[in-house]
C-alpha positions in Angstrom: 118.9 -140.6 89.6 121.8 -139.5 91.8 121.1 -139.0 95.5 122.3 -135.4 95.5 119.8 -134.4 92.7 116.8 -135.6 94.8 116.8 -132.6 97.2 117.2 -130.1 94.3 114.3 -131.8 92.5 112.1 -131.7 95.6 112.8 -128.0 96.1 111.9 -127.3 92.5 108.7 -129.2 92.6 107.6 -127.6 95.9 108.4 -124.2 94.7 106.4 -124.9 91.5 103.4 -126.2 93.3 103.4 -123.1 95.8 103.8 -120.7 93.0 101.0 -122.2 91.1 98.8 -122.2 94.2 99.6 -118.6 94.9 98.8 -117.6 91.3 95.4 -119.4 91.4 94.6 -118.0 94.7 95.2 -114.5 93.7 93.2 -114.9 90.6 90.1 -116.7 91.8 89.7 -115.5 95.5 89.3 -112.2 97.3 90.1 -113.8 100.7 93.5 -113.4 102.5 96.0 -116.1 101.9 96.0 -118.9 104.5 98.8 -121.2 105.0 96.9 -124.5 105.5 99.9 -126.8 105.6 101.4 -125.4 108.9 97.8 -125.5 110.3 97.4 -129.1 109.3 100.7 -130.1 110.9 99.8 -128.2 114.1 96.5 -129.9 114.2 97.8 -133.4 113.6 100.6 -133.1 116.1 98.5 -131.8 119.0 95.9 -133.8 120.9 92.4 -132.8 119.8 90.3 -131.7 122.8 87.2 -134.0 122.8 84.3 -133.7 125.2 85.3 -137.0 127.0 88.9 -135.9 127.4 87.9 -132.5 128.9 85.3 -134.0 131.3 87.8 -136.7 132.4 90.5 -134.0 132.9 88.1 -132.0 135.0 87.1 -134.9 137.2 90.8 -135.9 137.6 91.6 -132.5 139.1 88.3 -131.8 141.0 86.7 -135.1 142.1 87.6 -136.6 145.4 88.1 -140.3 146.0 84.8 -142.2 146.4 82.8 -139.4 144.6 79.9 -140.8 142.6 79.6 -139.4 139.1 76.4 -140.0 137.0 76.7 -139.8 133.3 74.0 -139.8 130.6 74.8 -140.6 126.9 
């Protein structure tokens, strides 16, 4: 297949998949439509705030040198 046809094929397949998903969503659910792909991209490309990361960030900003920290698992 020629290289210039690949973008057109990708656009057609994407529009078909999105259209099919929208039709199924409107038939089978009463919920508002959510765009999950942008949410997924946002979640994957931003650091996830874990408890360890938040505590270490707090200690980095508020603890003084030679402070003793006790941690329990």
